N, CA, C and O atoms as a GROMACS GRO file, in nm:
protein
  360
    1MET      N    1  16.076   7.480  23.198
    1MET     CA    2  16.170   7.589  23.184
    1MET      C    3  16.156   7.682  23.304
    1MET      O    4  16.048   7.694  23.362
    2ALA      N    5  16.262   7.744  23.338
    2ALA     CA    6  16.263   7.834  23.452
    2ALA      C    7  16.205   7.970  23.418
    2ALA      O    8  16.164   8.043  23.508
    3GLY      N    9  16.201   8.007  23.292
    3GLY     CA   10  16.152   8.138  23.253
    3GLY      C   11  16.265   8.238  23.248
    3GLY      O   12  16.383   8.203  23.262
    4SER      N   13  16.229   8.363  23.229
    4SER     CA   14  16.332   8.466  23.220
    4SER      C   15  16.355   8.530  23.357
    4SER      O   16  16.268   8.527  23.445
    5LEU      N   17  16.471   8.587  23.372
    5LEU     CA   18  16.509   8.652  23.498
    5LEU      C   19  16.426   8.778  23.515
    5LEU      O   20  16.415   8.858  23.422
    6PRO      N   21  16.366   8.799  23.633
    6PRO     CA   22  16.285   8.919  23.655
    6PRO      C   23  16.368   9.046  23.642
    6PRO      O   24  16.489   9.047  23.665
    7LYS      N   25  16.301   9.154  23.604
    7LYS     CA   26  16.368   9.282  23.584
    7LYS      C   27  16.409   9.346  23.716
    7LYS      O   28  16.516   9.407  23.724
    8ASP      N   29  16.326   9.334  23.820
    8ASP     CA   30  16.357   9.400  23.947
    8ASP      C   31  16.451   9.313  24.031
    8ASP      O   32  16.451   9.191  24.018
    9TRP      N   33  16.530   9.377  24.116
    9TRP     CA   34  16.627   9.307  24.199
    9TRP      C   35  16.560   9.222  24.306
    9TRP      O   36  16.617   9.122  24.350
   10ASP      N   37  16.440   9.261  24.348
   10ASP     CA   38  16.371   9.182  24.451
   10ASP      C   39  16.331   9.045  24.397
   10ASP      O   40  16.327   8.948  24.474
   11GLY      N   41  16.303   9.035  24.270
   11GLY     CA   42  16.262   8.908  24.212
   11GLY      C   43  16.377   8.814  24.182
   11GLY      O   44  16.356   8.695  24.160
   12HIS      N   45  16.500   8.867  24.181
   12HIS     CA   46  16.616   8.781  24.150
   12HIS      C   47  16.633   8.670  24.253
   12HIS      O   48  16.653   8.554  24.216
   13PHE      N   49  16.625   8.704  24.380
   13PHE     CA   50  16.648   8.604  24.485
   13PHE      C   51  16.543   8.494  24.479
   13PHE      O   52  16.577   8.376  24.487
   14GLY      N   53  16.417   8.532  24.465
   14GLY     CA   54  16.311   8.432  24.456
   14GLY      C   55  16.326   8.344  24.333
   14GLY      O   56  16.300   8.223  24.338
   15PHE      N   57  16.367   8.404  24.224
   15PHE     CA   58  16.387   8.328  24.100
   15PHE      C   59  16.498   8.226  24.118
   15PHE      O   60  16.483   8.110  24.078
   16ILE      N   61  16.608   8.267  24.179
   16ILE     CA   62  16.722   8.176  24.197
   16ILE      C   63  16.686   8.064  24.295
   16ILE      O   64  16.722   7.949  24.272
   17VAL      N   65  16.616   8.098  24.403
   17VAL     CA   66  16.575   7.994  24.499
   17VAL      C   67  16.480   7.896  24.432
   17VAL      O   68  16.494   7.775  24.449
   18HIS      N   69  16.385   7.947  24.355
   18HIS     CA   70  16.292   7.859  24.285
   18HIS      C   71  16.366   7.770  24.184
   18HIS      O   72  16.336   7.651  24.171
   19PHE      N   73  16.463   7.826  24.115
   19PHE     CA   74  16.541   7.751  24.018
   19PHE      C   75  16.626   7.644  24.086
   19PHE      O   76  16.634   7.531  24.037
   20MET      N   77  16.689   7.678  24.198
   20MET     CA   78  16.777   7.583  24.266
   20MET      C   79  16.701   7.465  24.326
   20MET      O   80  16.759   7.358  24.345
   21PHE      N   81  16.574   7.482  24.356
   21PHE     CA   82  16.496   7.372  24.412
   21PHE      C   83  16.407   7.304  24.310
   21PHE      O   84  16.315   7.231  24.346
   22SER      N   85  16.435   7.328  24.183
   22SER     CA   86  16.360   7.257  24.080
   22SER      C   87  16.409   7.112  24.074
   22SER      O   88  16.525   7.084  24.106
   23PRO      N   89  16.323   7.020  24.034
   23PRO     CA   90  16.364   6.879  24.030
   23PRO      C   91  16.482   6.853  23.937
   23PRO      O   92  16.561   6.763  23.963
   24TRP      N   93  16.494   6.931  23.830
   24TRP     CA   94  16.605   6.910  23.737
   24TRP      C   95  16.739   6.943  23.800
   24TRP      O   96  16.836   6.869  23.784
   25VAL      N   97  16.744   7.054  23.873
   25VAL     CA   98  16.870   7.094  23.936
   25VAL      C   99  16.904   6.999  24.050
   25VAL      O  100  17.021   6.961  24.066
   26ILE      N  101  16.806   6.960  24.128
   26ILE     CA  102  16.831   6.868  24.239
   26ILE      C  103  16.878   6.732  24.187
   26ILE      O  104  16.970   6.674  24.243
   27SER      N  105  16.817   6.682  24.080
   27SER     CA  106  16.860   6.554  24.025
   27SER      C  107  17.000   6.562  23.964
   27SER      O  108  17.077   6.467  23.972
   28ALA      N  109  17.034   6.676  23.903
   28ALA     CA  110  17.170   6.692  23.849
   28ALA      C  111  17.273   6.697  23.960
   28ALA      O  112  17.380   6.637  23.948
   29LEU      N  113  17.243   6.768  24.068
   29LEU     CA  114  17.336   6.773  24.182
   29LEU      C  115  17.350   6.636  24.246
   29LEU      O  116  17.460   6.597  24.285
   30PHE      N  117  17.240   6.564  24.258
   30PHE     CA  118  17.245   6.429  24.314
   30PHE      C  119  17.332   6.338  24.228
   30PHE      O  120  17.412   6.260  24.281
   31ALA      N  121  17.316   6.346  24.098
   31ALA     CA  122  17.398   6.264  24.008
   31ALA      C  123  17.545   6.300  24.017
   31ALA      O  124  17.631   6.213  24.012
   32ALA      N  125  17.574   6.429  24.032
   32ALA     CA  126  17.714   6.472  24.043
   32ALA      C  127  17.775   6.423  24.174
   32ALA      O  128  17.889   6.375  24.175
   33PHE      N  129  17.701   6.434  24.283
   33PHE     CA  130  17.753   6.387  24.411
   33PHE      C  131  17.764   6.235  24.415
   33PHE      O  132  17.852   6.182  24.482
   34LEU      N  133  17.677   6.166  24.346
   34LEU     CA  134  17.684   6.021  24.341
   34LEU      C  135  17.799   5.972  24.254
   34LEU      O  136  17.858   5.868  24.282
   35SER      N  137  17.831   6.046  24.151
   35SER     CA  138  17.937   6.002  24.060
   35SER      C  139  18.076   6.012  24.123
   35SER      O  140  18.165   5.935  24.086
   36PHE      N  141  18.095   6.104  24.217
   36PHE     CA  142  18.228   6.118  24.277
   36PHE      C  143  18.271   5.993  24.352
   36PHE      O  144  18.380   5.942  24.326
   37PRO      N  145  18.191   5.940  24.446
   37PRO     CA  146  18.238   5.818  24.513
   37PRO      C  147  18.250   5.698  24.419
   37PRO      O  148  18.334   5.611  24.440
   38VAL      N  149  18.166   5.694  24.316
   38VAL     CA  150  18.177   5.585  24.220
   38VAL      C  151  18.311   5.592  24.147
   38VAL      O  152  18.376   5.490  24.126
   39CYS      N  153  18.352   5.712  24.109
   39CYS     CA  154  18.482   5.729  24.044
   39CYS      C  155  18.597   5.695  24.137
   39CYS      O  156  18.694   5.632  24.095
   40VAL      N  157  18.587   5.735  24.262
   40VAL     CA  158  18.692   5.704  24.358
   40VAL      C  159  18.704   5.554  24.379
   40VAL      O  160  18.814   5.499  24.383
   41ILE      N  161  18.591   5.487  24.392
   41ILE     CA  162  18.593   5.342  24.409
   41ILE      C  163  18.650   5.274  24.285
   41ILE      O  164  18.730   5.180  24.296
   42ALA      N  165  18.611   5.321  24.168
   42ALA     CA  166  18.664   5.262  24.045
   42ALA      C  167  18.814   5.280  24.035
   42ALA      O  168  18.885   5.189  23.991
   43LEU      N  169  18.864   5.397  24.076
   43LEU     CA  170  19.009   5.421  24.068
   43LEU      C  171  19.086   5.341  24.172
   43LEU      O  172  19.204   5.311  24.151
   44THR      N  173  19.023   5.305  24.283
   44THR     CA  174  19.092   5.221  24.381
   44THR      C  175  19.095   5.075  24.338
   44THR      O  176  19.185   5.001  24.378
   45LYS      N  177  18.999   5.034  24.256
   45LYS     CA  178  18.991   4.893  24.216
   45LYS      C  179  19.059   4.865  24.082
   45LYS      O  180  19.103   4.752  24.058
   46LEU      N  181  19.067   4.966  23.995
   46LEU     CA  182  19.120   4.944  23.860
   46LEU      C  183  19.246   5.027  23.838
   46LEU      O  184  19.268   5.128  23.904
   47ASP      N  185  19.326   4.983  23.744
   47ASP     CA  186  19.440   5.065  23.702
   47ASP      C  187  19.387   5.189  23.631
   47ASP      O  188  19.284   5.184  23.564
   48ILE      N  189  19.457   5.300  23.647
   48ILE     CA  190  19.412   5.424  23.586
   48ILE      C  191  19.414   5.414  23.433
   48ILE      O  192  19.335   5.480  23.366
   49SER      N  193  19.504   5.334  23.379
   49SER     CA  194  19.510   5.318  23.233
   49SER      C  195  19.386   5.246  23.180
   49SER      O  196  19.356   5.256  23.061
   50TYR      N  197  19.315   5.176  23.265
   50TYR     CA  198  19.191   5.109  23.225
   50TYR      C  199  19.069   5.193  23.264
   50TYR      O  200  18.973   5.201  23.186
   51ALA      N  201  19.071   5.254  23.382
   51ALA     CA  202  18.955   5.327  23.432
   51ALA      C  203  18.935   5.462  23.363
   51ALA      O  204  18.821   5.500  23.335
   52TYR      N  205  19.042   5.533  23.334
   52TYR     CA  206  19.028   5.667  23.278
   52TYR      C  207  18.963   5.668  23.140
   52TYR      O  208  18.878   5.754  23.115
   53PRO      N  209  18.998   5.578  23.048
   53PRO     CA  210  18.928   5.577  22.918
   53PRO      C  211  18.779   5.547  22.930
   53PRO      O  212  18.702   5.584  22.842
   54LEU      N  213  18.738   5.480  23.037
   54LEU     CA  214  18.596   5.451  23.055
   54LEU      C  215  18.515   5.578  23.081
   54LEU      O  216  18.393   5.579  23.060
   55THR      N  217  18.582   5.684  23.127
   55THR     CA  218  18.509   5.809  23.151
   55THR      C  219  18.458   5.870  23.021
   55THR      O  220  18.363   5.948  23.022
   56SER      N  221  18.521   5.836  22.911
   56SER     CA  222  18.474   5.890  22.783
   56SER      C  223  18.340   5.830  22.741
   56SER      O  224  18.275   5.881  22.650
   57LEU      N  225  18.298   5.724  22.807
   57LEU     CA  226  18.167   5.668  22.778
   57LEU      C  227  18.055   5.763  22.819
   57LEU      O  228  17.942   5.751  22.771
   58SER      N  229  18.086   5.858  22.907
   58SER     CA  230  17.983   5.953  22.949
   58SER      C  231  17.939   6.039  22.831
   58SER      O  232  17.821   6.074  22.822
   59PHE      N  233  18.029   6.073  22.740
   59PHE     CA  234  17.991   6.153  22.624
   59PHE      C  235  17.892   6.076  22.536
   59PHE      O  236  17.794   6.133  22.487
   60VAL      N  237  17.918   5.949  22.518
   60VAL     CA  238  17.830   5.866  22.437
   60VAL      C  239  17.696   5.848  22.505
   60VAL      O  240  17.591   5.858  22.441
   61SER      N  241  17.698   5.823  22.635
   61SER     CA  242  17.572   5.799  22.706
   61SER      C  243  17.486   5.925  22.712
   61SER      O  244  17.363   5.914  22.707
   62VAL      N  245  17.546   6.043  22.722
   62VAL     CA  246  17.468   6.167  22.724
   62VAL      C  247  17.392   6.186  22.594
   62VAL      O  248  17.275   6.224  22.596
   63VAL      N  249  17.456   6.160  22.482
   63VAL     CA  250  17.390   6.176  22.352
   63VAL      C  251  17.273   6.080  22.339
   63VAL      O  252  17.163   6.120  22.300
   64PHE      N  253  17.296   5.955  22.371
   64PHE     CA  254  17.190   5.856  22.351
   64PHE      C  255  17.081   5.864  22.458
   64PHE      O  256  16.965   5.837  22.428
   65MET      N  257  17.115   5.900  22.580
   65MET     CA  258  17.010   5.918  22.682
   65MET      C  259  16.927   6.042  22.654
   65MET      O  260  16.807   6.043  22.683
   66GLY      N  261  16.987   6.147  22.598
   66GLY     CA  262  16.910   6.263  22.557
   66GLY      C  263  16.810   6.228  22.449
   66GLY      O  264  16.697   6.278  22.448
   67TRP      N  265  16.851   6.143  22.358
   67TRP     CA  266  16.760   6.098  22.252
   67TRP      C  267  16.649   6.011  22.310
   67TRP      O  268  16.532   6.028  22.275
   68PHE      N  269  16.685   5.917  22.398
   68PHE     CA  270  16.589   5.821  22.450
   68PHE      C  271  16.491   5.884  22.548
   68PHE      O  272  16.370   5.865  22.537
   69PHE      N  273  16.543   5.960  22.646
   69PHE     CA  274  16.457   6.013  22.752
   69PHE      C  275  16.390   6.146  22.716
   69PHE      O  276  16.276   6.170  22.758
   70PHE      N  277  16.457   6.231  22.642
   70PHE     CA  278  16.406   6.365  22.618
   70PHE      C  279  16.362   6.388  22.474
   70PHE      O  280  16.315   6.497  22.441
   71GLY      N  281  16.377   6.287  22.389
   71GLY     CA  282  16.332   6.301  22.251
   71GLY      C  283  16.414   6.398  22.169
   71GLY      O  284  16.363   6.457  22.074
   72GLU      N  285  16.541   6.415  22.204
   72GLU     CA  286  16.626   6.506  22.126
   72GLU      C  287  16.654   6.445  21.988
   72GLU      O  288  16.651   6.323  21.970
   73THR      N  289  16.679   6.532  21.894
   73THR     CA  290  16.708   6.487  21.758
   73THR      C  291  16.845   6.419  21.754
   73THR      O  292  16.943   6.472  21.806
   74LEU      N  293  16.848   6.305  21.693
   74LEU     CA  294  16.973   6.230  21.682
   74LEU      C  295  17.009   6.221  21.534
   74LEU      O  296  16.964   6.131  21.463
   75SER      N  297  17.089   6.315  21.490
   75SER     CA  298  17.131   6.316  21.350
   75SER      C  299  17.268   6.250  21.338
   75SER      O  300  17.328   6.210  21.437
   76ILE      N  301  17.315   6.241  21.218
   76ILE     CA  302  17.442   6.173  21.193
   76ILE      C  303  17.561   6.255  21.244
   76ILE      O  304  17.664   6.198  21.281
   77ALA      N  305  17.549   6.387  21.247
   77ALA     CA  306  17.661   6.472  21.287
   77ALA      C  307  17.707   6.447  21.431
   77ALA      O  308  17.827   6.426  21.452
   78PRO      N  309  17.618   6.448  21.532
   78PRO     CA  310  17.668   6.423  21.667
   78PRO      C  311  17.721   6.282  21.685
   78PRO      O  312  17.819   6.261  21.758
   79VAL      N  313  17.659   6.185  21.620
   79VAL     CA  314  17.707   6.048  21.632
   79VAL      C  315  17.845   6.035  21.568
   79VAL      O  316  17.932   5.967  21.621
   80ARG      N  317  17.864   6.100  21.453
   80ARG     CA  318  17.995   6.098  21.386
   80ARG      C  319  18.101   6.163  21.475
   80ARG      O  320  18.214   6.115  21.484
   81GLU      N  321  18.063   6.273  21.540
   81GLU     CA  322  18.159   6.342  21.626
   81GLU      C  323  18.198   6.259  21.748
   81GLU      O  324  18.307   6.275  21.802
   82LEU      N  325  18.110   6.170  21.792
   82LEU     CA  326  18.146   6.083  21.903
   82LEU      C  327  18.255   5.986  21.865
   82LEU      O  328  18.343   5.955  21.946
   83TRP      N  329  18.251   5.938  21.742
   83TRP     CA  330  18.348   5.836  21.699
   83TRP      C  331  18.468   5.896  21.629
   83TRP      O  332  18.576   5.837  21.633
   84LEU      N  333  18.452   6.010  21.566
   84LEU     CA  334  18.562   6.074  21.495
   84LEU      C  335  18.576   6.219  21.540
   84LEU      O  336  18.540   6.311  21.467
   85PRO      N  337  18.629   6.240  21.659
   85PRO     CA  338  18.638   6.378  21.708
   85PRO      C  339  18.736   6.462  21.625
   85PRO      O  340  18.832   6.411  21.569
   86LYS      N  341  18.707   6.590  21.618
   86LYS     CA  342  18.796   6.682  21.546
   86LYS      C  343  18.923   6.706  21.626
   86LYS      O  344  18.926   6.689  21.748
   87LYS      N  345  19.026   6.744  21.556
   87LYS     CA  346  19.148   6.784  21.625
   87LYS      C  347  19.126   6.920  21.687
   87LYS      O  348  19.043   6.998  21.640
   88ALA      N  349  19.199   6.949  21.792
   88ALA     CA  350  19.186   7.078  21.860
   88ALA      C  351  19.219   7.191  21.764
   88ALA      O  352  19.318   7.184  21.691
   89GLY      N  353  19.137   7.294  21.764
   89GLY     CA  354  19.162   7.409  21.680
   89GLY      C  355  19.098   7.403  21.544
   89GLY      O  356  19.114   7.496  21.464
   90GLN      N  357  19.026   7.297  21.513
   90GLN     CA  358  18.962   7.288  21.381
   90GLN      C  359  18.818   7.330  21.389
   90GLN      O  360  18.748   7.328  21.288
   0.00000   0.00000   0.00000
């Protein structure tokens, strides 16, 4: 965890720099930058009607990778929501 934001203004900059160079933030930025060319390549090779629905697999993979790698609780509610999403506004 990064901890809480320091009270004084001098500590804010150091806190943000330390946070931005943490392995978690760097790996997330790397994954985001890596996913863009992969998506572009997929869209050049596949029809959009086939490629775009595949992006919804990211929601499923995030839930199960969080359970597998980070030991998050996997209850029936999130799994049900993956397969039976609510209508907007409910």
